[in-house]
C-alpha positions as CSV (number, residue, x, y, z in Angstrom):
1,M,-0.1,-0.2,-0.1
2,R,1.3,3.7,-0.8
3,R,2.0,5.7,2.0
4,P,0.3,8.6,2.2
5,S,2.5,11.7,1.6
6,R,4.0,14.5,4.0
7,S,2.8,18.1,3.6
8,L,5.8,20.4,2.4
9,A,5.3,22.8,5.1
10,V,5.9,19.5,7.3
11,R,8.8,17.9,5.9
12,I,10.7,21.5,5.9
13,A,9.6,21.9,9.4
14,L,11.0,18.5,10.4
15,S,14.2,19.1,8.6
16,F,14.9,22.2,10.1
17,A,14.1,20.7,13.9
18,A,16.4,18.1,12.4
19,I,19.0,20.3,12.2
20,V,18.5,22.3,15.3
21,C,18.5,19.2,17.2
22,V,21.8,18.1,15.9
23,V,23.3,21.7,16.0
24,V,22.3,22.1,19.7
25,G,23.0,18.5,20.7
26,M,26.7,19.2,19.5
27,V,26.8,22.4,21.2
28,G,25.4,20.7,24.3
29,A,27.8,17.5,24.3
30,A,30.6,20.1,23.7
31,L,29.7,22.2,26.9
32,Y,29.1,18.8,28.4
33,H,32.8,17.6,27.8
34,A,34.1,21.3,28.6
35,T,32.1,21.0,32.2
36,N,33.5,17.5,32.7
37,L,37.1,18.7,32.3
38,A,36.6,21.9,33.9
39,L,35.2,20.1,37.3
40,S,38.0,17.4,37.2
41,T,40.9,19.9,36.8
42,R,39.3,21.9,39.3
43,A,39.2,19.0,41.7
44,D,42.6,18.0,40.7
45,Y,44.0,21.1,41.5
46,Q,41.7,20.9,44.9
47,L,43.8,17.0,45.8
48,I,47.4,18.5,44.6
49,G,46.7,21.8,47.0
50,R,45.5,19.6,49.7
51,V,48.4,17.3,50.0
52,E,50.6,19.9,49.4
53,H,49.3,21.7,52.4
54,F,49.8,18.8,54.9
55,R,53.1,18.2,53.6
56,S,53.6,21.7,54.3
57,L,52.0,21.5,58.1
58,L,53.4,18.1,58.6
59,H,57.1,20.1,58.1
60,D,56.8,23.4,59.8
61,L,54.2,22.3,62.9
62,Y,54.0,18.9,63.7
63,T,55.9,15.5,65.0
64,I,54.6,12.3,64.8
65,K,53.3,12.2,68.5
66,E,51.4,15.6,67.7
67,I,49.8,13.9,64.3
68,E,48.6,10.9,66.4
69,A,47.2,13.1,69.2
70,R,45.5,15.3,67.0
71,P,44.0,13.0,63.8
72,K,40.3,15.0,64.0
73,L,42.2,18.1,63.1
74,F,43.8,16.3,59.5
75,E,39.9,14.5,58.9
76,T,38.1,18.0,59.0
77,M,40.7,19.3,56.3
78,L,39.0,16.6,53.7
79,G,36.9,18.0,50.9
80,D,34.2,15.5,51.0
81,S,33.1,12.9,53.9
82,Q,33.7,9.8,51.2
83,D,37.4,11.3,50.7
84,V,40.2,9.0,51.3
85,I,43.6,10.2,53.6
86,I,46.1,8.2,55.4
87,F,49.0,9.0,56.5
88,R,51.4,6.3,57.2
89,R,55.3,5.7,58.1
90,P,56.8,3.1,55.4
91,G,56.0,-0.3,56.3
92,M,54.1,0.5,59.4
93,A,50.2,0.4,60.5
94,P,48.5,4.0,59.6
95,I,48.7,6.7,61.3
96,I,45.6,8.4,60.3
97,D,43.2,6.1,58.2
98,V,40.6,7.7,56.9
99,N,38.6,5.3,54.2
100,P,35.3,5.6,54.8
101,D,34.3,3.2,51.6
102,H,37.2,0.9,52.6
103,M,38.9,1.1,49.1
104,A,41.5,-0.7,48.3
105,L,44.8,1.1,48.0
106,P,45.9,1.5,43.8
107,P,49.8,0.8,43.3
108,F,51.1,4.0,43.8
109,H,54.2,5.8,42.5
110,I,55.1,7.8,45.9
111,V,56.2,11.3,44.7
112,P,59.6,12.1,46.8
113,V,60.0,14.9,49.3
114,A,62.1,17.1,47.5
115,R,59.5,16.7,44.2
116,S,56.3,18.9,43.8
117,V,53.2,16.9,43.2
118,G,51.9,17.4,39.6
119,L,49.0,16.4,37.8
120,D,51.2,13.7,36.5
121,A,51.5,12.2,40.1
122,L,47.5,11.4,40.0
123,Y,45.7,8.2,39.3
124,E,42.4,7.6,38.0
125,G,40.1,5.1,39.6
126,K,36.5,3.7,40.2
127,R,34.4,2.8,43.2
128,P,31.9,-0.3,42.8
129,D,29.1,2.0,41.9
130,G,31.1,3.8,39.4
131,V,32.0,7.2,40.2
132,R,35.5,8.1,39.2
133,M,38.1,8.8,42.0
134,R,41.4,10.6,41.8
135,W,44.1,9.0,43.9
136,V,47.7,10.8,44.9
137,A,50.6,9.2,47.2
138,A,53.4,11.3,48.3
139,Q,56.0,11.6,50.6
140,A,56.1,14.3,53.8
141,Q,59.1,15.2,56.4
142,I,58.2,15.8,59.5
143,G,60.0,18.8,60.9
144,D,63.6,18.7,60.9
145,S,64.2,15.4,62.4
146,G,64.0,13.8,58.8
147,E,61.4,11.4,59.5
148,V,59.5,10.8,56.6
149,V,55.7,9.7,56.3
150,Q,53.9,9.0,53.5
151,I,50.4,10.5,52.7
152,I,48.0,8.8,50.3
153,A,44.7,10.9,49.5
154,A,41.7,10.4,47.1
155,H,39.2,12.7,46.0
156,V,35.6,10.7,45.7
157,M,33.9,13.1,42.4
158,T,30.3,12.4,43.8
159,Q,29.8,16.0,43.9
160,E,31.2,16.6,40.4
161,A,28.8,13.5,39.1
162,R,26.1,15.0,40.6
163,V,26.4,18.5,38.9
164,L,27.1,16.6,35.6
165,H,24.0,14.8,35.9
166,V,22.0,17.9,36.7
167,Y,23.8,19.6,33.4
168,L,23.4,16.4,31.0
169,I,19.3,16.8,32.1
170,R,19.4,20.6,31.5
171,V,21.0,19.9,28.0
172,W,18.6,17.2,27.0
173,I,15.5,19.5,28.0
174,N,17.4,22.4,26.6
175,V,17.6,20.5,23.0
176,I,14.3,19.3,23.5
177,C,13.2,22.3,23.5
178,A,15.2,23.8,21.2
179,V,13.5,21.5,18.3
180,L,10.1,22.1,19.6
181,V,10.4,25.5,19.0
182,T,11.9,24.9,15.8
183,L,9.3,22.4,14.6
184,A,6.8,25.2,15.5
185,L,8.5,28.3,14.7
186,A,9.6,26.7,10.6
187,Y,5.9,25.2,10.1
188,W,4.6,28.7,10.8
189,V,7.0,30.4,9.0
190,T,6.9,27.6,5.9
191,S,3.3,27.6,6.0
192,R,3.5,31.1,5.0
193,G,5.8,31.3,2.7
194,L,4.5,28.3,0.8
195,M,1.0,30.7,1.1
196,P,1.8,31.7,-2.4
197,L,1.7,28.2,-3.8
198,R,-1.7,27.5,-2.2
199,L,-2.6,30.8,-4.1
200,M,-1.4,29.4,-7.3
201,A,-3.1,26.0,-6.6
202,D,-6.9,27.6,-6.0
203,K,-6.3,29.8,-9.1
204,A,-5.3,26.5,-10.9
205,A,-8.6,25.0,-9.4
206,E,-10.4,27.6,-10.8
207,I,-9.4,26.8,-14.6
208,S,-11.8,24.5,-16.5
209,P,-13.5,23.6,-20.0
210,N,-15.2,26.7,-19.3
211,R,-12.9,28.9,-17.7
212,M,-10.3,28.2,-19.7
213,S,-8.9,32.1,-19.7
214,A,-8.0,32.4,-16.3
215,R,-4.3,32.9,-15.4
216,L,-1.9,33.0,-12.4
217,E,-0.7,36.6,-11.2
218,V,3.1,37.0,-12.0
219,A,4.2,40.1,-10.9
220,R,2.5,39.5,-7.6
221,A,4.0,36.2,-7.3
222,P,7.4,36.2,-5.3
223,A,10.5,36.2,-7.3
224,E,11.5,32.6,-7.1
225,L,7.8,31.5,-8.5
226,Q,7.7,34.1,-11.2
227,S,9.2,31.8,-13.8
228,L,7.0,29.3,-12.4
229,A,4.0,31.3,-12.4
230,A,5.0,32.7,-16.5
231,S,5.9,28.6,-17.5
232,F,2.1,27.7,-16.0
233,N,0.5,30.8,-17.7
234,A,2.1,30.1,-20.7
235,M,1.1,26.4,-20.9
236,L,-2.0,27.0,-20.0
237,D,-2.0,29.4,-23.3
238,R,-1.1,26.4,-25.1
239,L,-3.6,24.3,-23.7
240,E,-6.6,27.2,-24.5
241,H,-4.9,27.5,-27.9
242,G,-5.3,23.5,-28.8
243,Y,-8.8,23.0,-26.6
244,E,-10.0,26.0,-28.8
245,R,-8.7,24.4,-31.9
246,L,-9.9,21.0,-30.9
247,L,-13.5,22.4,-30.5
248,Q,-13.1,24.3,-33.7
249,F,-12.2,21.0,-35.0
250,S,-15.0,18.8,-33.5
251,A,-17.9,21.2,-35.0
252,D,-15.9,21.2,-38.4
253,L,-15.8,17.2,-38.4
254,A,-19.1,16.6,-37.3
255,H,-20.3,19.7,-40.4
256,E,-18.1,17.8,-42.9
257,L,-19.5,14.9,-42.0
258,R,-23.0,15.9,-42.1
259,T,-23.4,16.7,-45.9
260,P,-22.3,13.1,-46.9
261,I,-24.3,11.4,-43.7
262,G,-27.5,13.9,-44.8
263,V,-26.8,12.8,-48.9
264,L,-26.9,9.4,-47.6
265,I,-29.6,9.1,-45.7
266,G,-32.1,11.6,-47.8
267,E,-31.2,9.2,-50.7
268,T,-31.6,5.8,-49.4
269,Q,-35.3,7.1,-47.7
270,V,-36.2,8.2,-51.2
271,A,-35.1,4.9,-52.8
272,L,-37.1,2.9,-49.8
273,A,-40.5,5.5,-49.9
274,H,-41.4,3.1,-53.5
275,E,-40.9,0.3,-55.3
276,R,-37.7,0.6,-57.8
277,S,-36.0,-1.0,-60.7
278,V,-33.2,-2.5,-61.0
279,A,-30.9,0.4,-62.2
280,E,-33.0,3.1,-59.8
281,Y,-31.0,0.9,-56.7
282,R,-28.0,0.5,-58.7
283,G,-28.0,4.5,-59.3
284,V,-28.6,4.7,-55.5
285,L,-25.8,2.3,-54.7
286,E,-23.4,4.1,-56.7
287,S,-24.4,7.6,-55.4
288,N,-24.2,6.3,-51.8
289,L,-20.4,4.9,-52.6
290,E,-19.4,7.9,-53.2
291,E,-20.6,9.7,-50.0
292,L,-19.0,6.6,-48.6
293,E,-15.8,6.9,-50.4
294,R,-15.5,10.9,-49.6
295,I,-16.3,9.6,-45.7
296,A,-13.3,6.9,-45.9
297,R,-11.2,9.8,-47.4
298,I,-11.7,12.1,-44.4
299,A,-11.4,9.5,-41.9
300,Q,-7.8,8.7,-43.6
301,N,-7.0,11.8,-43.6
302,I,-7.7,13.2,-40.3
303,L,-6.0,9.5,-38.9
304,F,-2.7,10.8,-41.2
305,L,-3.0,14.4,-39.5
306,A,-3.5,12.4,-36.0
307,Q,-0.2,10.3,-36.6
308,A,1.8,13.1,-37.7
309,D,0.9,15.4,-34.9
310,H,1.7,12.4,-32.3
311,G,5.4,11.2,-34.4
312,Q,3.9,8.4,-34.7
313,Q,5.3,8.4,-38.6
314,R,8.6,6.7,-39.6
315,I,9.9,8.2,-42.8
316,D,12.5,7.2,-45.5
317,R,13.9,9.3,-47.6
318,E,15.4,9.0,-51.3
319,R,16.9,11.6,-53.9
320,I,13.8,12.6,-56.3
321,D,14.3,14.6,-59.4
322,I,12.0,17.8,-59.2
323,R,11.1,18.0,-62.7
324,D,10.4,14.4,-63.3
325,E,8.1,14.7,-60.3
326,L,6.3,18.0,-61.2
327,E,5.5,16.8,-64.4
328,S,4.5,13.3,-63.4
329,I,1.8,15.4,-61.3
330,V,1.1,17.6,-64.3
331,E,0.3,14.8,-66.5
332,Y,-1.8,13.4,-63.6
333,F,-3.6,16.9,-63.2
334,D,-3.7,17.5,-66.7
335,G,-7.6,16.1,-67.4
336,I,-9.0,18.1,-64.3
337,A,-7.0,21.4,-65.4
338,D,-8.7,20.8,-69.0
339,E,-12.0,21.1,-68.1
340,R,-11.4,24.2,-66.3
341,G,-9.4,26.0,-68.9
342,V,-6.4,26.2,-66.9
343,T,-2.6,25.1,-67.9
344,F,0.3,24.3,-66.7
345,Q,3.9,25.6,-66.9
346,V,6.8,23.4,-65.1
347,D,10.5,25.2,-64.5
348,A,12.5,23.1,-62.2
349,S,15.7,21.4,-62.1
350,G,17.9,19.6,-59.4
351,E,17.2,17.1,-56.3
352,I,15.0,17.0,-53.2
353,V,15.8,14.4,-50.5
354,A,12.3,13.1,-49.1
355,N,10.0,10.3,-48.9
356,A,8.5,10.1,-52.3
357,I,5.0,9.3,-51.5
358,M,4.3,11.9,-49.0
359,C,6.5,14.3,-51.4
360,R,4.0,13.7,-54.4
361,R,0.6,13.6,-51.9
362,A,2.1,16.9,-50.8
363,I,2.8,18.6,-54.7
364,S,-0.3,17.2,-55.5
365,N,-2.4,18.4,-52.9
366,V,-1.1,22.0,-53.6
367,A,-1.1,21.8,-57.5
368,V,-5.1,20.1,-57.1
369,N,-5.9,23.3,-54.8
370,A,-4.4,25.9,-57.6
371,V,-6.4,24.0,-60.6
372,R,-9.8,24.1,-58.4
373,Y,-9.4,27.7,-57.5
374,A,-7.5,29.1,-60.3
375,E,-9.4,31.5,-62.7
376,P,-10.6,30.0,-65.8
377,G,-8.1,30.6,-68.7
378,T,-5.1,30.9,-66.6
379,V,-1.9,29.4,-66.2
380,V,-0.7,27.1,-62.8
381,R,3.2,27.8,-62.8
382,M,5.3,25.1,-61.3
383,R,8.9,26.5,-60.6
384,G,11.5,23.8,-58.5
385,K,15.0,24.6,-57.7
386,E,17.5,23.1,-55.6
387,D,20.6,24.7,-53.2
388,E,22.7,24.9,-50.7
389,T,20.3,24.7,-48.1
390,G,18.0,22.1,-49.7
391,A,15.3,22.6,-52.5
392,C,12.2,24.8,-53.2
393,I,9.0,24.2,-54.8
394,V,7.3,26.7,-55.6
395,I,3.2,26.7,-56.9
396,G,1.3,29.8,-58.1
397,N,-2.5,30.4,-59.6
398,R,-4.5,33.5,-60.1
399,G,-7.4,33.5,-58.5
400,P,-9.6,35.1,-55.6
401,R,-7.8,37.4,-53.4
402,I,-6.7,36.4,-50.0
403,E,-5.9,38.7,-47.3
404,R,-3.0,38.7,-45.1
405,D,-4.7,37.5,-41.7
406,E,-6.4,34.8,-43.8
407,L,-3.2,33.2,-45.3
408,A,-2.1,31.8,-42.0
409,R,-5.5,29.6,-41.4
410,L,-5.4,28.3,-45.0
411,F,-3.4,25.6,-43.2
412,D,-5.9,24.9,-40.4
413,R,-7.9,21.7,-40.7
414,F,-11.2,22.3,-42.3
415,Y,-10.7,25.8,-43.3
416,R,-12.2,27.3,-46.2
417,G,-11.5,31.1,-46.2
418,D,-13.9,32.8,-49.2
419,T,-17.1,31.8,-50.2
420,A,-16.2,29.8,-53.4
421,R,-14.2,28.0,-50.5
422,S,-16.8,27.0,-48.7
423,N,-19.3,26.1,-50.6
424,S,-17.4,23.5,-52.8
425,T,-18.1,20.1,-52.3
426,E,-14.5,18.5,-53.9
427,S,-12.6,19.3,-50.7
428,S,-12.5,18.2,-47.2
429,G,-10.9,20.9,-46.0
430,L,-8.0,18.5,-45.1
431,G,-5.8,19.2,-48.0
432,L,-3.3,21.7,-47.2
433,S,-3.4,20.7,-43.6
434,I,-2.0,17.4,-44.5
435,V,1.1,19.3,-47.0
436,Q,1.6,21.0,-43.3
437,A,1.9,17.9,-41.3
438,I,3.9,16.0,-44.2
439,M,6.3,19.3,-44.4
440,R,6.7,19.3,-41.0
441,L,7.7,15.3,-40.7
442,H,10.7,16.2,-43.4
443,D,11.7,19.5,-41.0
444,G,10.8,21.6,-43.9
445,S,8.1,24.1,-44.2
446,V,5.5,25.1,-46.2
447,S,4.2,29.0,-46.3
448,A,1.5,31.2,-48.6
449,D,1.7,34.3,-49.7
450,C,-0.8,36.6,-52.0
451,T,-0.4,39.5,-54.0
452,Q,-2.8,42.3,-54.3
453,D,-4.0,41.4,-58.2
454,G,-4.8,37.9,-56.7
455,W,-1.2,35.7,-57.8
456,V,-1.2,33.3,-54.8
457,E,2.1,31.0,-54.2
458,F,2.5,28.1,-52.2
459,T,6.2,27.0,-51.4
460,L,7.2,24.0,-50.0
461,R,11.1,24.4,-48.6
462,F,12.7,20.6,-47.9
463,P,15.7,20.6,-46.1
464,R,19.3,19.2,-47.5
465,E,19.6,16.0,-45.2
466,T,23.1,13.7,-44.9
467,E,23.8,11.0,-46.8
468,S,23.1,8.8,-43.9
469,A,19.6,9.8,-43.8
470,V,19.0,8.7,-47.0
471,V,17.6,5.5,-48.3
472,Q,18.4,5.1,-52.3
473,A,15.2,4.0,-54.2
């Protein structure tokens, strides 16, 4: 089962909380370590100072008998009730023995009388309960008698352990509080920071087939989101344009299919209204067959355009002689041209690299379009040449003048600019759209131009291809 995704604000807040947890934890650990070191160093110096004080007292004030007579005086100088202090003569019983926990003495390197006690003379130890202890042993001279006494002292770091324990608890409390505060603040700040995204999402939610004109406000968006809003608006522009074209295409398609279907239904109903002869039924079937073939051509053309739009057409190319191709097309349409009193004029040289079938279909569509709308008694000129950029074929005719804003729309599906074109039943309105799709598959282009006196020219440009892209016929 797919886990539900967390919100972006929660993710950012948790990330900040984790960062703060790590940072504050590291700071707390560093401070804890520094405090532990400071407390240990202070305890070590206090223990050394106590031993040095004992050595001074024994040298200046006391004899062995005075020490034995006044042991409480030295016991009161301990730093803690659990500390250890032992005075003894070498090889003899202790004179003073204060060892509340009866700790076993570790092996010592006893500091001689002539040397001061330093940190290197201390020994680390632990009580059975794990509390740290610091041991030190040094010799002390009694007065001027030359008699030597060993001083063994130890400090149990109970108070330091309590302080560190309390400090550790405070560190954890501070870490937890910092994480919670950061989590709350980060969530609040992130929620406010992501508010423009929510507004953009709400605005996008308003967009529907009936409200395709809604757009995001780029100027009011944060700088980081302006490019996103602009790209989103550009995408909506393309979607709106495509949606409008789709609606228009659907309407035009329904209009184109309605005519042949209406003819089929009408002729069939008339034929079935009364008994007919075999010849009459045959005539109806032949008429119906023409309309069905027209519908089939429309469906085939729409399928071709759909495949071309989705890049599903893979084309093989070959070298084609331009003049031979144009003359072949002229020969094919010569009969239609004669019926309309139109003649052809061909002026071509060079080769084009293209798919032979598609190339012939594109040129034929333009040529039949020129013959269909050319004025009677005029000439359809077909020119072609090859240059360093590729090949160019120009087909021109004189006919009704086409306005500049209508030239680009000639390649729209089912578009017919003037009344003559709109009333024509010889074309489905897809011919020039197919030409544009074929040229796009060849990475070429097609354009239309019209002069003030009604001379219309269609220009097909085929790019030059490398030899590796050419499949010889």
